[in-house]
SERO-4910 file (N, C-alpha, C, O; in steps of 0.05 Angstrom, whole numbers):
BEGIN
 pado doro    nc1    nc2    nc3   cac1   cac2   cac3    cc1    cc2    cc3    oc1    oc2    oc3
  Met    A    641   -268    140    615   -266    129    597   -248    147    598   -250    172
  Ala    A    582   -231    135    565   -212    150    540   -226    161    531   -246    150
  Thr    A    530   -215    183    506   -225    194    482   -212    180    485   -191    167
  Ile    A    459   -224    183    435   -212    171    430   -185    182    422   -166    168
  Glu    A    434   -181    208    430   -155    220    449   -134    208    440   -111    204
  Glu    A    474   -141    203    492   -122    190    483   -115    162    485    -92    154
  Ile    A    473   -134    147    462   -129    120    438   -110    122    437    -91    106
  Ile    A    420   -116    139    396    -99    142    404    -71    151    393    -52    140
  Asn    A    422    -69    170    430    -42    179    444    -27    157    440     -3    154
  Tyr    A    460    -40    141    473    -27    118    452    -16     99    454      7     89
  Tyr    A    432    -32     92    411    -24     74    396      0     86    390     19     72
  Arg    A    390     -1    112    376     21    125    392     47    123    382     68    118
  Glu    A    419     44    127    436     68    126    438     79     98    437    104     95
  Thr    A    442     62     79    446     72     51    421     75     35    419     92     18
  Gly    A    401     58     41    376     58     25    381     49     -3    364     54    -21
  Asn    A    403     35     -8    410     28    -35    411     -3    -38    429    -16    -28
  Phe    A    391    -14    -51    388    -43    -54    411    -54    -70    424    -74    -61
  Met    A    417    -43    -93    438    -54   -110    465    -52    -97    481    -71    -99
  Lys    A    471    -31    -83    497    -28    -69    499    -49    -47    521    -60    -43
  Thr    A    477    -53    -33    477    -73    -11    483   -100    -22    499   -116    -11
  Ala    A    470   -107    -45    475   -133    -57    504   -136    -65    516   -157    -62
  Ala    A    515   -115    -77    543   -116    -86    563   -118    -62    581   -134    -63
  Ile    A    559   -101    -42    578   -100    -19    579   -128     -5    600   -137      3
  Phe    A    555   -140     -2    554   -165     12    554   -190     -6    551   -212      3
  Asn    A    557   -184    -32    559   -205    -52    535   -225    -49    539   -249    -48
  Met    A    511   -213    -49    487   -229    -44    470   -232    -69    469   -213    -86
  Asn    A    458   -254    -72    439   -259    -93    416   -239    -87    406   -237    -65
  Lys    A    407   -225   -108    386   -205   -105    360   -216    -94    346   -203    -79
  Arg    A    353   -240   -103    328   -252    -93    330   -258    -63    311   -253    -48
  Ile    A    353   -268    -54    357   -274    -26    357   -248    -10    344   -246     12
  Leu    A    370   -227    -20    371   -202     -7    343   -190     -5    335   -180     16
  His    A    328   -192    -27    301   -181    -27    284   -195     -6    270   -181     10
  Leu    A    285   -221     -4    270   -236     16    278   -229     44    262   -226     62
  Thr    A    304   -225     48    315   -218     74    304   -191     83    295   -187    105
  Leu    A    306   -171     64    297   -144     71    266   -143     73    256   -128     90
  Ala    A    252   -158     57    223   -158     58    214   -170     85    196   -160     98
  Lys    A    227   -192     93    220   -205    118    226   -186    142    211   -186    162
  Ala    A    247   -170    139    254   -151    161    236   -126    159    236   -110    178
  Gly    A    221   -123    137    203   -101    135    216    -74    130    207    -54    139
  Val    A    238    -74    115    253    -49    111    254    -41     81    268    -21     75
  Leu    A    241    -55     63    243    -47     35    229    -20     29    207    -16     39
  Lys    A    242     -3     14    230     22      6    210     17    -17    211     -4    -30
  Ile    A    192     37    -22    172     34    -43    185     27    -70    177      8    -82
  Asn    A    205     42    -78    217     37   -104    231      9   -105    231     -3   -126
  Asp    A    242      0    -83    254    -26    -83    232    -48    -84    237    -69    -96
  Lys    A    209    -43    -73    186    -61    -76    179    -63   -106    173    -85   -116
  Ile    A    179    -41   -119    172    -40   -147    193    -53   -164    187    -70   -181
  Asp    A    218    -46   -160    240    -56   -177    247    -85   -171    255    -99   -190
  Phe    A    246    -94   -146    257   -120   -139    237   -138   -125    244   -160   -118
  Gly    A    212   -130   -122    193   -145   -106    179   -167   -122    182   -169   -146
  Thr    A    164   -183   -107    147   -203   -119    125   -188   -134    123   -163   -132
  Thr    A    110   -201   -150     89   -188   -166     70   -173   -147     64   -150   -153
  Asn    A     61   -185   -126     43   -171   -108     56   -148    -94     43   -127    -91
  Met    A     81   -151    -85     95   -129    -73     99   -106    -92     95    -82    -85
  Arg    A    105   -112   -117    109    -92   -138     83    -76   -142     84    -52   -143
  Lys    A     61    -90   -144     35    -77   -148     28    -59   -125     18    -37   -128
  Gly    A     33    -69   -100     28    -53    -76     46    -28    -76     37     -6    -68
  Gly    A     71    -32    -84     89     -9    -85     81     11   -106     83     36   -101
  Leu    A     71      2   -129     61     21   -149     37     36   -139     33     60   -146
  Ala    A     19     23   -124     -4     37   -112      5     58    -93     -6     80    -93
  Glu    A     25     52    -76     35     72    -57     48     96    -72     45    119    -65
  Lys    A     62     89    -94     75    110   -110     54    128   -123     57    152   -123
  Lys    A     33    116   -133     11    132   -145     -2    150   -124     -8    173   -130
  Phe    A     -7    139   -100    -18    156    -79     -1    180    -73    -10    202    -70
  Lys    A     25    175    -72     44    197    -66     44    218    -89     48    241    -84
  Glu    A     40    209   -113     38    228   -136     12    245   -133     13    269   -139
  Ile    A     -9    233   -124    -35    247   -121    -33    266    -97    -44    288    -97
  Phe    A    -19    257    -76    -17    272    -51     13    277    -44     23    263    -26
  Pro    A     26    295    -58     55    299    -52     60    308    -24     82    305    -13
  Glu    A     40    321    -11     44    331     16     40    309     37     47    314     61
  Ala    A     31    285     30     27    263     49     54    254     59     74    253     44
  Ile    A     55    247     85     80    238     97     80    207     95     63    194    107
  Pro    A    100    196     81    102    167     79    113    156    105    137    161    112
  Thr    A     98    141    120    106    131    146    130    111    143    146    109    162
  Asn    A    131     97    121    153     77    117    180     90    116    200     78    125
  Thr    A    182    113    104    209    126    101    214    148    122    237    154    129
  Cys    A    192    160    131    196    183    150    194    176    179    206    189    196
  Trp    A    180    155    185    176    148    214    188    122    221    205    120    239
  Gln    A    180    100    207    189     73    214    187     56    189    165     56    176
  Met    A    208     42    181    206     25    158    184      4    163    182     -7    185
  Asn    A    169     -2    142    147    -21    143    129    -15    167    123    -32    183
  His    A    120     10    167    103     20    189     80      0    192     66     -6    173
  Pro    A     76    -10    216     57    -32    219     27    -24    217     10    -41    212
  Gly    A     22      2    220     -6     10    220    -17     21    194    -40     14    187
  Tyr    A     -2     37    181    -12     50    157     11     61    140     34     61    150
  Asp    A      5     69    116     26     77     97     32    107     96     55    115     93
  Phe    A     11    124    100     14    153     97     -1    167    119    -22    158    128
  Asp    A     10    191    126     -5    210    143    -12    233    125      6    246    114
  Leu    A    -37    238    122    -46    261    105    -61    280    123    -85    277    129
  Gln    A    -47    300    132    -59    321    149    -73    309    173    -95    317    180
  Gly    A    -61    289    185    -72    276    208    -89    251    203    -95    236    221
  Leu    A    -96    246    177   -110    222    170    -90    199    167    -70    202    153
  Arg    A    -97    177    179    -80    152    175    -91    137    151   -114    128    151
  Ile    A    -75    135    130    -83    124    105    -67     98    100    -43     98    101
  Asp    A    -81     76     94    -68     51     86    -75     47     56    -99     46     49
  Val    A    -55     45     39    -59     42     10    -56     13      3    -38     -1     12
  Lys    A    -76      3    -12    -77    -25    -20    -81    -27    -50    -92     -9    -63
  Tyr    A    -71    -50    -61    -76    -57    -89    -89    -84    -89    -81   -102    -74
  Ser    A   -107    -89   -107   -118   -116   -111   -123   -122   -140   -133   -106   -155
  Ser    A   -114   -146   -148   -120   -156   -175   -149   -164   -176   -161   -171   -156
  Ile    A   -159   -163   -200   -187   -171   -204   -190   -201   -204   -173   -216   -212
  Arg    A   -213   -210   -194   -220   -238   -195   -247   -240   -210   -266   -226   -203
  Ile    A   -248   -257   -229   -273   -261   -244   -282   -289   -241   -268   -308   -249
  Ser    A   -306   -293   -230   -317   -320   -225   -326   -332   -252   -327   -319   -272
  Lys    A   -332   -358   -251   -342   -372   -275   -368   -359   -285   -374   -360   -308
  Ala    A   -383   -348   -266   -408   -335   -273   -403   -306   -284   -422   -293   -292
  Gly    A   -378   -297   -283   -372   -270   -293   -373   -248   -272   -369   -225   -278
  Thr    A   -377   -256   -247   -377   -236   -225   -349   -226   -220   -330   -242   -216
  Met    A   -346   -200   -219   -319   -188   -213   -317   -181   -184   -336   -171   -171
  Ser    A   -294   -187   -172   -290   -180   -144   -260   -175   -139   -243   -181   -155
  Trp    A   -255   -164   -116   -228   -158   -107   -227   -163    -77   -247   -164    -64
  Gly    A   -203   -167    -67   -200   -171    -38   -173   -163    -28   -153   -165    -42
  Thr    A   -172   -154     -3   -147   -147     10   -151   -147     40   -173   -150     50
  Arg    A   -129   -144     54   -131   -143     83   -142   -116     92   -138    -95     79
  Gly    A   -155   -116    114   -166    -92    126   -156    -87    154   -132    -88    158
  Asn    A   -173    -82    172   -166    -78    200   -165   -104    215   -174   -106    238
  Asp    A   -155   -125    202   -156   -152    215   -130   -160    228   -128   -182    239
  Thr    A   -110   -143    228    -85   -150    243    -88   -140    272   -104   -122    277
  Glu    A    -73   -151    290    -75   -143    318    -69   -113    322    -82    -99    337
  Lys    A    -48   -103    307    -41    -75    310    -63    -57    300    -68    -36    311
  Lys    A    -76    -64    278    -97    -48    267   -123    -50    283   -139    -31    283
  Lys    A   -127    -72    297   -150    -74    314   -148    -54    337   -168    -42    345
  Lys    A   -124    -50    347   -120    -31    368   -119     -2    359   -127     16    373
  Asn    A   -110      2    334   -107     29    323   -115     29    294    -98     30    276
  Pro    A   -142     27    288   -150     25    260   -144     50    244   -141     72    254
  Val    A   -141     46    218   -134     68    200   -160     85    196   -182     75    200
  Asp    A   -155    110    187   -178    127    181   -190    120    153   -214    120    150
  Phe    A   -172    114    134   -182    108    107   -164     86     94   -140     86     98
  Phe    A   -177     69     79   -163     51     61   -167     63     33   -189     68     25
  Val    A   -145     69     20   -147     77     -8   -139     53    -24   -117     43    -23
  Leu    A   -158     44    -40   -155     19    -55   -153     24    -85   -169     38    -96
  Phe    A   -133     13    -97   -130     13   -126   -137    -15   -135   -123    -34   -129
  Leu    A   -158    -17   -151   -169    -43   -159   -165    -46   -189   -173    -30   -205
  Glu    A   -152    -68   -196   -147    -74   -224   -174    -74   -240   -193    -87   -231
  Arg    A   -175    -60   -262   -200    -57   -277   -206    -82   -294   -229    -89   -297
  Gly    A   -186    -95   -304   -189   -119   -321   -165   -137   -318   -144   -128   -307
  Lys    A   -167   -161   -327   -145   -180   -324   -119   -169   -336   -119   -160   -359
  Ser    A    -98   -169   -320    -71   -161   -327    -69   -131   -335    -50   -124   -350
  Thr    A    -87   -114   -326    -85    -86   -332    -69    -70   -310    -62    -47   -314
  Gly    A    -65    -83   -287    -49    -71   -266    -61    -44   -257    -85    -42   -253
  Met    A    -43    -24   -255    -52      2   -246    -64     19   -268    -75     41   -262
  Glu    A    -64     10   -292    -75     25   -315   -105     29   -311   -120     10   -311
  Lys    A   -113     54   -307   -141     61   -304   -155     45   -281   -178     37   -284
  Ala    A   -140     40   -260   -150     24   -238   -174     39   -225   -175     63   -225
  His    A   -193     23   -215   -215     35   -199   -202     45   -173   -183     32   -162
  Ile    A   -211     68   -163   -200     79   -138   -223     81   -118   -244     93   -124
  Leu    A   -219     69    -95   -239     71    -73   -225     84    -49   -202     79    -44
  Ala    A   -241    100    -35   -232    111     -9   -252    102     12   -274    113     14
  Val    A   -245     81     26   -264     68     45   -256     76     74   -234     72     82
  Pro    A   -275     88     89   -269     95    116   -261     70    132   -275     49    130
  Gly    A   -240     72    148   -230     50    163   -250     38    182   -249     14    188
  Gly    A   -267     55    193   -287     45    212   -307     26    200   -321     12    215
  Met    A   -309     25    173   -327      7    160   -315    -20    155   -328    -38    145
  Val    A   -289    -23    161   -274    -47    155   -263    -59    180   -243    -50    191
  Lys    A   -277    -79    190   -268    -92    215   -249   -116    209   -232   -122    226
  Thr    A   -252   -129    186   -236   -152    180   -224   -147    152   -216   -125    146
  Gly    A   -222   -168    136   -212   -165    109   -232   -149     92   -255   -145    100
  Ile    A   -223   -141     69   -240   -125     52   -247   -141     27   -230   -149     11
  Ala    A   -273   -147     24   -283   -161      0   -300   -141    -15   -319   -129     -5
  Ile    A   -294   -138    -41   -308   -118    -57   -320   -132    -81   -306   -147    -95
  Phe    A   -345   -126    -86   -360   -136   -109   -372   -113   -124   -379    -93   -112
  Thr    A   -373   -115   -151   -384    -92   -166   -413    -86   -158   -422    -64   -162
  Ser    A   -427   -106   -147   -455   -101   -139   -457    -92   -110   -479    -86   -100
  Gly    A   -434    -90    -96   -435    -84    -67   -433    -54    -61   -426    -38    -78
  Asp    A   -439    -48    -36   -439    -20    -27   -411     -8    -27   -409     15    -35
  Leu    A   -391    -22    -19   -364    -10    -19   -356      0    -47   -347     22    -49
  Phe    A   -361    -17    -67   -354     -9    -94   -371     14   -104   -361     33   -116
  Asn    A   -397     13    -98   -415     33   -109   -416     59    -93   -422     80   -105
  Glu    A   -411     58    -68   -412     82    -51   -386     96    -47   -386    121    -42
  Phe    A   -364     82    -49   -338     94    -43   -318     95    -66   -295    102    -63
  Arg    A   -328     89    -90   -311     91   -114   -309    120   -123   -329    135   -125
  Met    A   -285    128   -128   -279    155   -137   -281    157   -167   -273    137   -181
  Glu    A   -290    179   -178   -291    183   -207   -262    182   -219   -258    170   -240
  Asp    A   -244    196   -205   -216    197   -214   -198    207   -192   -207    210   -169
  Glu    A   -173    211   -198   -154    220   -177   -161    247   -165   -156    251   -142
  Glu    A   -172    264   -182   -180    291   -172   -201    289   -151   -200    303   -130
  Glu    A   -221    272   -156   -242    268   -136   -231    256   -110   -239    264    -88
  Leu    A   -213    237   -112   -200    226    -89   -186    248    -73   -189    249    -48
  Arg    A   -171    264    -86   -156    286    -73   -176    305    -59   -172    311    -35
  Glu    A   -196    314    -72   -216    332    -60   -230    319    -36   -233    332    -16
  Tyr    A   -237    294    -39   -252    280    -18   -235    277      7   -244    284     29
  Leu    A   -211    267      5   -194    263     28   -185    289     41   -184    291     66
  Leu    A   -179    309     25   -170    335     36   -194    348     50   -190    361     71
  Ser    A   -218    346     39   -242    357     52   -247    343     79   -253    356     99
  Tyr    A   -244    317     79   -247    302    104   -227    310    125   -233    313    148
  Ala    A   -201    312    116   -180    320    134   -186    347    146   -181    352    170
  Glu    A   -195    365    130   -202    393    139   -225    392    159   -225    406    179
  Leu    A   -245    375    153   -268    373    170   -261    363    198   -270    374    218
  Ile    A   -245    342    200   -238    331    226   -215    346    240   -212    345    264
  Gly    A   -200    361    223   -178    377    235   -187    402    248   -172    414    263
  Gly    A   -211    410    243   -220    432    258   -225    456    242   -233    477    253
***
């Protein structure tokens, strides 16, 4: 019987979830949990085999990569499950997040996700959080609100309300505006 380390190493070498499950004759849910806990799942494996939240986060990362094909995905190019951020965009450290909508009994819409509240991010905060926010119940990434929030404005978790500054000041009109905004910022700080 193979050790967990051998299974993880095989997945790292092949990058093939289904082949790893077959070779080690593992239940896919158990394999997924094992690889997720080890922090080595690729974006597409998060989408195809992940929990609902993992899948949505993976779809957000995939959408970001479509908008910024030149961005370097830290998870696949530098270190699996990069602890600090998801993408390097011309020197900008970008962490991509997805959040489902929450609607209170009073009808107030809000979203929430982690920010610079982990120990690693406190020491090395990201430059931007790119947030994909569900527009309505069960709409997922379809016409999601897009926010580009400077990392320096986020010391802890991120709570977003439609009446709040984050939503109103950092919401992008569309993917094109996001692209122009982040590339202009990267050019500005890059010199």
